[in-house]
C-alpha positions as a LaTeX table, in Angstrom:
\begin{tabular}{lrrr}
\hline
Residue & $x$ (\AA) & $y$ (\AA) & $z$ (\AA) \\
\hline
Met1 & 94.81 & 141.62 & 21.11 \\
Arg2 & 98.41 & 141.92 & 19.43 \\
Lys3 & 99.21 & 144.34 & 22.19 \\
Phe4 & 97.87 & 141.87 & 24.85 \\
Leu5 & 100.08 & 139.13 & 23.15 \\
Leu6 & 103.31 & 141.41 & 22.98 \\
Tyr7 & 102.60 & 142.35 & 26.75 \\
Phe8 & 101.84 & 138.65 & 27.91 \\
Leu9 & 105.12 & 137.57 & 25.83 \\
Gly10 & 107.32 & 140.25 & 27.58 \\
Leu11 & 105.83 & 139.09 & 31.16 \\
Met12 & 106.66 & 135.56 & 30.30 \\
Leu13 & 110.41 & 136.47 & 29.31 \\
Ala14 & 110.50 & 138.45 & 32.34 \\
Cys15 & 109.14 & 135.95 & 34.53 \\
Ser16 & 111.80 & 133.26 & 32.63 \\
Phe17 & 114.67 & 135.14 & 33.52 \\
Ser18 & 113.86 & 135.70 & 37.19 \\
Ala19 & 113.15 & 131.60 & 37.26 \\
Arg20 & 116.25 & 131.19 & 35.79 \\
Ala21 & 118.15 & 133.30 & 38.45 \\
Ser22 & 118.60 & 131.26 & 41.22 \\
Phe23 & 122.19 & 132.75 & 42.71 \\
Ile24 & 123.52 & 136.08 & 43.44 \\
Leu25 & 127.05 & 136.40 & 42.88 \\
Leu26 & 129.23 & 139.22 & 44.65 \\
Pro27 & 132.61 & 139.60 & 42.32 \\
Met28 & 135.38 & 140.59 & 44.70 \\
Asp29 & 137.82 & 140.88 & 41.55 \\
Glu30 & 139.26 & 144.24 & 40.97 \\
Ile31 & 137.47 & 145.42 & 38.17 \\
Ala32 & 133.79 & 144.32 & 38.55 \\
Gln33 & 133.15 & 145.11 & 42.43 \\
Lys34 & 132.41 & 148.88 & 43.19 \\
Asn35 & 132.44 & 148.26 & 46.71 \\
His36 & 134.59 & 145.54 & 48.10 \\
Leu37 & 134.10 & 146.56 & 51.73 \\
Lys38 & 130.56 & 146.70 & 51.86 \\
Ala39 & 130.01 & 143.32 & 49.96 \\
Tyr40 & 131.18 & 141.92 & 53.26 \\
Gly41 & 128.33 & 143.58 & 54.94 \\
Ile42 & 125.83 & 142.32 & 52.44 \\
Thr43 & 127.41 & 138.55 & 52.94 \\
Tyr44 & 127.07 & 138.98 & 56.88 \\
Trp45 & 123.62 & 140.45 & 56.45 \\
Thr46 & 122.51 & 137.36 & 54.50 \\
Leu47 & 123.75 & 135.21 & 57.01 \\
Asn48 & 121.97 & 137.12 & 59.49 \\
Lys49 & 118.75 & 136.69 & 57.87 \\
Asn50 & 119.34 & 132.79 & 58.08 \\
Tyr51 & 120.31 & 132.23 & 54.56 \\
Lys52 & 123.34 & 129.92 & 53.61 \\
Ala53 & 126.24 & 131.53 & 51.93 \\
Ser54 & 129.44 & 130.27 & 50.19 \\
Trp55 & 132.74 & 131.86 & 49.76 \\
Leu56 & 134.32 & 131.01 & 46.81 \\
Leu57 & 138.19 & 130.98 & 47.70 \\
Asn58 & 140.58 & 132.39 & 44.76 \\
Tyr59 & 137.64 & 132.64 & 42.19 \\
Arg60 & 137.50 & 136.14 & 41.06 \\
Gly61 & 139.14 & 137.79 & 44.18 \\
Gly62 & 137.42 & 135.37 & 46.51 \\
Ser63 & 133.56 & 136.13 & 45.18 \\
Phe64 & 130.57 & 135.26 & 47.62 \\
Leu65 & 127.78 & 133.14 & 46.19 \\
Leu66 & 124.26 & 133.95 & 47.68 \\
Pro67 & 121.16 & 132.64 & 47.02 \\
Asp68 & 118.68 & 134.92 & 44.77 \\
Ala69 & 116.25 & 136.77 & 47.04 \\
Glu70 & 114.50 & 140.13 & 46.04 \\
Glu71 & 115.71 & 141.47 & 49.66 \\
Ile72 & 119.30 & 140.63 & 48.79 \\
Arg73 & 119.15 & 142.26 & 45.75 \\
Arg74 & 117.73 & 145.26 & 47.06 \\
Glu75 & 120.03 & 145.47 & 49.85 \\
Cys76 & 122.75 & 145.06 & 47.53 \\
Gln77 & 121.52 & 147.89 & 45.74 \\
Ile78 & 121.04 & 150.55 & 48.55 \\
Arg79 & 124.45 & 149.86 & 49.58 \\
Gly80 & 126.20 & 150.27 & 46.01 \\
Val81 & 127.54 & 146.66 & 46.15 \\
Ser82 & 127.79 & 145.06 & 42.36 \\
Phe83 & 126.03 & 141.52 & 41.90 \\
Glu84 & 125.77 & 139.40 & 39.41 \\
Leu85 & 122.30 & 137.09 & 38.54 \\
Leu86 & 123.38 & 133.34 & 38.03 \\
Ser87 & 121.00 & 130.40 & 36.76 \\
Asp88 & 121.70 & 127.09 & 38.49 \\
Ala89 & 123.36 & 125.88 & 35.50 \\
Glu90 & 125.72 & 129.04 & 35.84 \\
Ala91 & 126.24 & 128.58 & 39.47 \\
Gln92 & 126.89 & 124.87 & 38.91 \\
Gln93 & 129.60 & 125.70 & 36.12 \\
Ile94 & 131.40 & 128.01 & 38.49 \\
Leu95 & 131.34 & 125.30 & 41.19 \\
Asp96 & 132.43 & 122.57 & 38.56 \\
Glu97 & 135.35 & 124.71 & 37.84 \\
Ile98 & 136.21 & 125.67 & 41.44 \\
Ser99 & 136.02 & 121.66 & 42.53 \\
Ser100 & 138.77 & 120.61 & 39.67 \\
Pro101 & 141.97 & 119.55 & 40.95 \\
Ser102 & 143.84 & 121.74 & 38.67 \\
Gln103 & 142.53 & 124.86 & 40.22 \\
Asn104 & 143.73 & 126.51 & 43.36 \\
Met105 & 140.23 & 127.40 & 44.34 \\
Glu106 & 137.67 & 125.75 & 47.08 \\
Thr107 & 134.18 & 126.24 & 48.02 \\
Val108 & 133.35 & 127.07 & 51.84 \\
Val109 & 130.12 & 127.24 & 52.88 \\
Leu110 & 129.10 & 129.90 & 55.44 \\
Glu111 & 126.82 & 129.06 & 58.15 \\
Lys112 & 126.20 & 131.72 & 60.44 \\
Ala113 & 126.63 & 135.34 & 61.25 \\
Pro114 & 129.22 & 135.28 & 64.21 \\
Lys115 & 128.52 & 137.59 & 67.09 \\
Val116 & 131.22 & 140.35 & 66.99 \\
Ala117 & 132.76 & 142.20 & 69.92 \\
Val118 & 135.21 & 144.96 & 69.87 \\
Tyr119 & 137.37 & 145.68 & 73.03 \\
Thr120 & 137.55 & 148.99 & 73.33 \\
Pro121 & 137.26 & 151.71 & 76.46 \\
Lys122 & 134.07 & 153.83 & 77.08 \\
Gly123 & 134.46 & 157.46 & 75.04 \\
Lys124 & 137.04 & 156.09 & 72.73 \\
Gln125 & 136.82 & 157.65 & 69.30 \\
Pro126 & 135.59 & 155.53 & 66.25 \\
Trp127 & 138.44 & 156.61 & 63.86 \\
Asp128 & 141.03 & 155.29 & 66.86 \\
Asp129 & 140.47 & 151.76 & 65.61 \\
Ala130 & 140.67 & 150.88 & 62.09 \\
Val131 & 138.54 & 147.71 & 62.61 \\
Thr132 & 135.41 & 149.76 & 64.24 \\
Met133 & 135.81 & 151.62 & 61.36 \\
Val134 & 135.42 & 149.18 & 58.94 \\
Leu135 & 132.76 & 147.41 & 60.57 \\
Thr136 & 130.68 & 150.41 & 61.01 \\
Tyr137 & 131.21 & 151.09 & 57.45 \\
Ala138 & 130.34 & 147.56 & 56.05 \\
Glu139 & 127.41 & 147.66 & 58.25 \\
Ile140 & 128.46 & 144.51 & 60.29 \\
Pro141 & 126.87 & 144.91 & 63.90 \\
Phe142 & 129.46 & 144.73 & 67.04 \\
Thr143 & 129.21 & 145.12 & 70.79 \\
Pro144 & 131.88 & 147.36 & 72.37 \\
Ile145 & 132.92 & 145.55 & 75.48 \\
Tyr146 & 135.95 & 146.38 & 77.91 \\
Asp147 & 137.48 & 145.47 & 81.04 \\
Glu148 & 134.18 & 145.18 & 83.14 \\
Glu149 & 132.59 & 142.84 & 80.85 \\
Val150 & 135.51 & 140.62 & 80.05 \\
Leu151 & 136.26 & 140.07 & 83.69 \\
Lys152 & 132.52 & 139.02 & 84.13 \\
Asp153 & 133.10 & 136.28 & 81.81 \\
Gln154 & 130.92 & 137.79 & 79.07 \\
Leu155 & 133.20 & 136.63 & 76.16 \\
Val156 & 131.23 & 133.66 & 76.14 \\
Leu157 & 128.51 & 135.64 & 74.39 \\
Tyr158 & 130.59 & 136.36 & 71.41 \\
Asp159 & 132.43 & 134.20 & 68.62 \\
Trp160 & 135.06 & 137.07 & 67.50 \\
Leu161 & 136.82 & 139.29 & 69.37 \\
His162 & 139.08 & 142.43 & 68.29 \\
Leu163 & 141.98 & 144.38 & 70.25 \\
His164 & 143.36 & 147.44 & 68.56 \\
His165 & 145.39 & 150.13 & 70.08 \\
Glu166 & 145.80 & 148.63 & 73.52 \\
Asp167 & 148.36 & 148.00 & 76.15 \\
Phe168 & 147.95 & 145.10 & 78.17 \\
Ser169 & 151.41 & 145.58 & 79.88 \\
Gly170 & 150.33 & 148.13 & 82.34 \\
Gln171 & 152.41 & 150.80 & 81.00 \\
Tyr172 & 149.91 & 153.27 & 79.35 \\
Gly173 & 151.23 & 152.50 & 75.58 \\
Lys174 & 154.88 & 153.71 & 76.56 \\
Phe175 & 153.46 & 157.26 & 75.40 \\
Tyr176 & 155.44 & 158.48 & 78.70 \\
Gly177 & 158.54 & 160.02 & 76.61 \\
Ser178 & 156.11 & 162.22 & 74.20 \\
Tyr179 & 153.04 & 162.88 & 75.91 \\
Arg180 & 153.37 & 162.53 & 79.91 \\
Asn181 & 152.30 & 166.13 & 80.36 \\
Ala182 & 149.58 & 166.02 & 77.73 \\
Pro183 & 146.19 & 166.19 & 79.51 \\
Trp184 & 144.88 & 163.33 & 77.67 \\
Tyr185 & 147.49 & 160.98 & 78.73 \\
Ile186 & 147.03 & 162.38 & 82.41 \\
Glu187 & 143.21 & 161.90 & 82.25 \\
Gln188 & 143.71 & 158.48 & 80.83 \\
Lys189 & 146.07 & 157.28 & 83.47 \\
Lys190 & 143.98 & 158.94 & 86.10 \\
Glu191 & 140.86 & 156.75 & 84.54 \\
Ala192 & 143.01 & 153.42 & 84.12 \\
Glu193 & 143.93 & 153.50 & 87.89 \\
Ala194 & 140.41 & 154.04 & 89.22 \\
Leu195 & 139.02 & 151.45 & 86.79 \\
Ala196 & 141.61 & 148.82 & 88.32 \\
Thr197 & 141.09 & 149.88 & 91.64 \\
Gln198 & 137.22 & 149.62 & 91.23 \\
Leu199 & 137.74 & 145.97 & 89.91 \\
Gly200 & 139.79 & 144.99 & 92.86 \\
Tyr201 & 143.21 & 145.54 & 91.63 \\
Asp202 & 146.33 & 147.42 & 93.06 \\
Lys203 & 147.90 & 148.08 & 89.91 \\
Val204 & 146.83 & 148.59 & 86.35 \\
Ser205 & 149.52 & 145.87 & 85.27 \\
Gln206 & 147.50 & 143.49 & 87.31 \\
Glu207 & 144.18 & 144.34 & 86.11 \\
Lys208 & 145.55 & 144.20 & 82.45 \\
Leu209 & 146.92 & 140.54 & 82.96 \\
Ala210 & 143.81 & 139.29 & 84.37 \\
Val211 & 141.98 & 140.62 & 81.30 \\
Ala212 & 144.73 & 139.48 & 79.08 \\
Lys213 & 144.34 & 135.40 & 80.69 \\
Lys214 & 140.45 & 135.90 & 80.30 \\
Ile215 & 140.88 & 136.87 & 76.31 \\
Arg216 & 143.45 & 133.77 & 76.34 \\
Asp217 & 140.77 & 131.28 & 77.87 \\
Phe218 & 138.19 & 132.57 & 75.46 \\
Val219 & 140.44 & 131.58 & 72.59 \\
Ile220 & 141.52 & 128.25 & 74.10 \\
Gly221 & 137.90 & 127.64 & 74.42 \\
Gly222 & 137.05 & 127.97 & 70.81 \\
Gly223 & 136.76 & 131.74 & 70.32 \\
Phe224 & 138.48 & 133.78 & 67.45 \\
Met225 & 140.70 & 136.92 & 68.50 \\
Phe226 & 141.84 & 139.37 & 65.88 \\
Ala227 & 144.43 & 142.25 & 67.10 \\
Met228 & 146.14 & 144.94 & 65.45 \\
Cys229 & 148.98 & 147.39 & 66.29 \\
Ser230 & 150.18 & 147.49 & 69.94 \\
Ala231 & 147.60 & 144.96 & 71.25 \\
Thr232 & 149.44 & 142.11 & 69.39 \\
Asp233 & 152.76 & 142.22 & 71.36 \\
Ser234 & 151.59 & 143.63 & 74.47 \\
Phe235 & 149.10 & 141.09 & 74.91 \\
Asp236 & 151.91 & 138.36 & 74.16 \\
Ile237 & 154.02 & 140.61 & 76.91 \\
Ala238 & 151.68 & 140.79 & 79.51 \\
Leu239 & 151.02 & 136.90 & 79.31 \\
Ser240 & 154.68 & 136.06 & 79.16 \\
Ala241 & 155.35 & 138.59 & 82.15 \\
Glu242 & 152.62 & 137.00 & 84.64 \\
Gly243 & 154.01 & 137.38 & 88.19 \\
Val244 & 156.86 & 139.64 & 87.26 \\
Asp245 & 156.88 & 143.22 & 87.53 \\
Ile246 & 158.27 & 144.74 & 84.30 \\
Cys247 & 156.84 & 148.39 & 84.86 \\
Glu248 & 159.03 & 151.04 & 85.94 \\
Pro249 & 158.11 & 153.56 & 88.76 \\
Met250 & 156.23 & 156.15 & 86.93 \\
Phe251 & 153.89 & 153.59 & 85.58 \\
Asp252 & 152.92 & 151.70 & 88.75 \\
Gly253 & 154.44 & 153.73 & 91.57 \\
Asp254 & 157.38 & 150.93 & 92.45 \\
Pro255 & 160.52 & 149.74 & 90.67 \\
Ser256 & 160.28 & 146.76 & 88.20 \\
Asp257 & 161.95 & 143.44 & 89.53 \\
Pro258 & 165.55 & 143.23 & 89.00 \\
Asn259 & 166.47 & 141.26 & 86.21 \\
Tyr260 & 163.16 & 140.49 & 84.91 \\
Gln261 & 164.01 & 139.59 & 81.36 \\
Ser262 & 165.52 & 136.34 & 82.68 \\
Arg263 & 162.02 & 135.24 & 84.25 \\
Ile264 & 160.17 & 135.80 & 81.03 \\
Asp265 & 158.19 & 132.92 & 80.08 \\
Tyr266 & 157.77 & 132.66 & 76.46 \\
Ser267 & 155.67 & 129.12 & 76.66 \\
Arg268 & 152.57 & 131.39 & 77.52 \\
Thr269 & 152.46 & 133.66 & 74.50 \\
Phe270 & 150.76 & 133.01 & 71.57 \\
Ala271 & 152.78 & 134.20 & 68.28 \\
Phe272 & 156.06 & 135.39 & 69.71 \\
Lys273 & 159.28 & 133.72 & 71.62 \\
Asp274 & 162.77 & 134.98 & 72.66 \\
Phe275 & 161.92 & 138.67 & 72.45 \\
Ile276 & 163.84 & 141.46 & 74.68 \\
Leu277 & 161.65 & 143.60 & 76.32 \\
Asp278 & 162.59 & 147.33 & 76.13 \\
Arg279 & 163.15 & 149.00 & 80.15 \\
Arg280 & 163.42 & 152.62 & 78.92 \\
Pro281 & 160.24 & 154.23 & 80.18 \\
Glu282 & 160.45 & 156.94 & 77.65 \\
His283 & 161.20 & 154.94 & 74.72 \\
Tyr284 & 157.94 & 154.29 & 72.31 \\
Glu285 & 158.39 & 150.52 & 72.10 \\
Phe286 & 157.83 & 147.40 & 74.18 \\
Ser287 & 160.41 & 145.15 & 73.01 \\
Asp288 & 162.33 & 144.26 & 69.96 \\
Ile289 & 159.29 & 142.23 & 68.37 \\
Asp290 & 158.34 & 145.56 & 66.40 \\
Met291 & 160.15 & 146.29 & 63.37 \\
Thr292 & 158.99 & 150.13 & 63.25 \\
Glu293 & 162.55 & 151.70 & 63.97 \\
Lys294 & 164.66 & 148.96 & 62.11 \\
Arg295 & 162.89 & 148.62 & 58.99 \\
Lys296 & 164.45 & 151.39 & 56.84 \\
Ile297 & 162.18 & 151.14 & 54.35 \\
Pro298 & 161.08 & 154.19 & 52.02 \\
Phe299 & 157.24 & 155.21 & 51.66 \\
Glu300 & 157.32 & 154.32 & 48.02 \\
Arg301 & 158.49 & 150.73 & 48.35 \\
Asp302 & 156.84 & 149.87 & 51.40 \\
Tyr303 & 154.66 & 147.17 & 50.77 \\
Phe304 & 153.89 & 143.28 & 51.73 \\
Thr305 & 152.92 & 140.30 & 49.92 \\
Leu306 & 150.36 & 138.02 & 50.85 \\
Met307 & 151.18 & 134.41 & 50.90 \\
Asp308 & 149.82 & 131.95 & 48.09 \\
Tyr309 & 148.46 & 129.06 & 50.17 \\
Ser310 & 146.73 & 125.64 & 48.76 \\
Ala311 & 142.83 & 126.62 & 48.80 \\
Lys312 & 142.04 & 122.91 & 49.07 \\
Trp313 & 144.63 & 121.82 & 51.60 \\
Asp314 & 145.20 & 125.03 & 53.54 \\
Val315 & 141.36 & 126.52 & 53.93 \\
Ile316 & 141.99 & 128.50 & 56.60 \\
Pro317 & 144.99 & 130.70 & 55.42 \\
Ser318 & 143.44 & 130.99 & 52.13 \\
Met319 & 140.28 & 132.43 & 53.47 \\
Leu320 & 142.39 & 134.98 & 55.55 \\
Cys321 & 144.53 & 135.98 & 52.37 \\
Gln322 & 141.32 & 136.51 & 50.04 \\
Asn323 & 142.14 & 139.91 & 48.03 \\
His324 & 142.05 & 141.10 & 44.46 \\
Thr325 & 145.65 & 141.80 & 44.97 \\
Gln326 & 148.23 & 139.98 & 46.49 \\
Leu327 & 150.48 & 143.09 & 46.80 \\
Ile328 & 149.12 & 145.49 & 49.64 \\
Lys329 & 151.01 & 148.84 & 50.57 \\
Gly330 & 152.16 & 148.92 & 54.22 \\
Phe331 & 151.03 & 151.14 & 56.79 \\
Met332 & 152.41 & 151.97 & 60.22 \\
Gly333 & 151.71 & 151.94 & 64.09 \\
Gln334 & 153.09 & 151.70 & 67.13 \\
Thr335 & 153.55 & 147.87 & 66.26 \\
Thr336 & 154.18 & 148.05 & 62.42 \\
Ser337 & 155.21 & 144.69 & 61.93 \\
Phe338 & 157.17 & 141.86 & 63.50 \\
Asp339 & 160.70 & 140.50 & 63.48 \\
Ser340 & 160.31 & 137.31 & 61.42 \\
Ala341 & 163.02 & 135.57 & 63.95 \\
Leu342 & 160.97 & 136.06 & 66.88 \\
Val343 & 157.72 & 134.75 & 65.41 \\
Lys344 & 157.36 & 130.83 & 66.85 \\
Ser345 & 157.52 & 127.97 & 64.32 \\
Asn346 & 153.65 & 126.74 & 64.50 \\
Val347 & 152.46 & 130.37 & 63.61 \\
Leu348 & 151.68 & 130.88 & 59.90 \\
Val349 & 152.95 & 133.98 & 58.06 \\
Leu350 & 150.29 & 135.03 & 55.98 \\
Gly351 & 151.95 & 138.55 & 54.81 \\
Lys352 & 155.41 & 139.80 & 54.49 \\
Cys353 & 157.55 & 142.50 & 53.27 \\
Glu354 & 160.06 & 141.06 & 50.59 \\
Leu355 & 162.55 & 143.80 & 51.19 \\
Asn356 & 163.52 & 142.82 & 54.78 \\
Asp357 & 161.31 & 139.66 & 55.44 \\
Glu358 & 159.46 & 141.05 & 58.22 \\
Ala359 & 155.96 & 139.52 & 59.19 \\
Arg360 & 153.05 & 142.02 & 58.70 \\
Tyr361 & 150.17 & 139.33 & 59.07 \\
Ile362 & 150.24 & 136.21 & 61.28 \\
His363 & 147.87 & 133.61 & 62.12 \\
Gly364 & 147.99 & 130.78 & 64.71 \\
Gln365 & 145.76 & 128.25 & 66.61 \\
Lys366 & 145.42 & 128.02 & 70.60 \\
Gly367 & 143.43 & 125.56 & 72.08 \\
Lys368 & 140.31 & 125.04 & 69.96 \\
Gly369 & 140.53 & 128.72 & 68.89 \\
Phe370 & 142.27 & 130.86 & 66.58 \\
Phe371 & 143.96 & 134.23 & 66.54 \\
Thr372 & 145.32 & 136.47 & 63.94 \\
Tyr373 & 147.83 & 139.41 & 64.47 \\
Tyr374 & 147.87 & 142.28 & 61.88 \\
Gly375 & 150.62 & 144.89 & 62.22 \\
Gly376 & 150.15 & 148.55 & 61.85 \\
His377 & 147.13 & 151.06 & 62.89 \\
Asp378 & 145.23 & 152.10 & 59.72 \\
Pro379 & 145.49 & 150.59 & 56.15 \\
Glu380 & 144.61 & 153.59 & 54.54 \\
Asp381 & 146.48 & 156.18 & 56.80 \\
Tyr382 & 150.25 & 155.28 & 56.17 \\
Gln383 & 151.64 & 157.09 & 59.27 \\
His384 & 148.46 & 157.78 & 62.02 \\
Arg385 & 149.55 & 160.08 & 64.55 \\
Val386 & 147.78 & 161.34 & 67.93 \\
Gly387 & 145.17 & 163.77 & 66.63 \\
Asp388 & 144.70 & 162.80 & 63.32 \\
Glu389 & 141.86 & 163.04 & 61.05 \\
Pro390 & 139.78 & 160.12 & 60.81 \\
Thr391 & 140.13 & 157.89 & 57.48 \\
Val392 & 136.92 & 158.62 & 55.19 \\
Leu393 & 136.35 & 155.00 & 53.95 \\
Asp394 & 134.10 & 156.23 & 51.20 \\
Leu395 & 137.10 & 157.22 & 49.36 \\
His396 & 138.68 & 153.63 & 49.92 \\
Pro397 & 135.90 & 151.22 & 49.28 \\
Asn398 & 138.17 & 148.80 & 47.62 \\
Ser399 & 140.91 & 148.86 & 50.12 \\
Pro400 & 142.91 & 145.51 & 49.99 \\
Gly401 & 144.43 & 146.24 & 53.22 \\
Phe402 & 140.81 & 146.74 & 54.99 \\
Arg403 & 139.50 & 143.74 & 53.13 \\
Leu404 & 142.31 & 141.67 & 55.49 \\
Ile405 & 140.50 & 142.81 & 58.35 \\
Leu406 & 137.13 & 142.04 & 56.97 \\
Asn407 & 138.14 & 138.36 & 55.89 \\
Asn408 & 138.77 & 137.44 & 59.52 \\
Val409 & 135.27 & 138.92 & 60.48 \\
Leu410 & 133.66 & 136.19 & 58.35 \\
Phe411 & 136.21 & 133.38 & 59.21 \\
Pro412 & 134.02 & 132.18 & 62.30 \\
Ala413 & 131.10 & 131.94 & 60.01 \\
Ala414 & 132.94 & 128.97 & 58.04 \\
Arg415 & 133.34 & 126.91 & 61.46 \\
Lys416 & 131.67 & 123.49 & 61.12 \\
Lys417 & 128.84 & 122.82 & 63.46 \\
Pro418 & 129.66 & 120.38 & 66.27 \\
Gln419 & 128.37 & 116.81 & 65.53 \\
Lys420 & 125.42 & 115.58 & 67.62 \\
Thr421 & 126.76 & 112.47 & 68.35 \\
\hline
\end{tabular}
């Protein structure tokens, strides 16, 4: 009888604890979370299972509050994500702390898992794109799309679109100077020309402009676009040069328009103004937007700082800057960073290098949608080069640089539902 009573009491205590645990907290501070990157994947998975979630801005590094369910606990354990069980009272205490006017914190309800598309050519190696890499690591599903799908208006199927190491100007990444005799360059040029012809365009530059305009319309209509590396400035350059031939003969077979700089229309761009295009085909630069050759910052001092926005008043930039540190180590790319003087005044700078005031991470609104530009190629590969080995994210599960990418992936989940009136 005594053994039965002890067993019964133990069972009651276990049930009582289980009943008290109404929420799961995914802490995102530096100490408590074993795997920050996979925590985003858990949050996405939870939304995809039609649960609601909350993003606790500036609370312990931007933690996530999820409903307590056995399948969520199990998924956290499988993926190696740290979590804490909270009672109703404990969760309410946190929410009360966050809502206090004296605290720079806010609670944002995440409503649905965004449908993610990655703009990438067929046959692209996964490690060529940091976003593809981190989405795969975090186990967030995405669909690869390219020019055919974009031109067939399939962007309407997605909420979030990523562009990475891409050239929308038709100059093949400006790799001509170093790689014009490399087999991979010759093959990629041939494939791009064949695709442009197949899609009904005389030149690659014309076809890429058509793609850029479709992406522009996707954003204006309410989509979310995230771009890294050369996709940032080459996208804006392509839009600004509509109707102007800025490509030299080795790129498109005929001379560029004389004095084409005077015909650039900055009103068409998303983020940049007053930039000067680089006419030299052998030079690995599109324009003076990029700071790679101008920055002169030694490796050991190459960091950028996330801006401190008011979570209650500036919810969007606060979401995009959530991290367990404000100081992010720098990394290079074809487009490493942006000249602050060439960033439009209506574009928010989310991260900048304090040594030279360059912008590393910027965000803006276009029509009903949003865009974010993030300079550099791979947050955990300082100077990524053609043919380098892929980054192994198991070695960087708490990467603050990769966290910024995943902030953007979850950003559309916070979009408010349209009113039914």
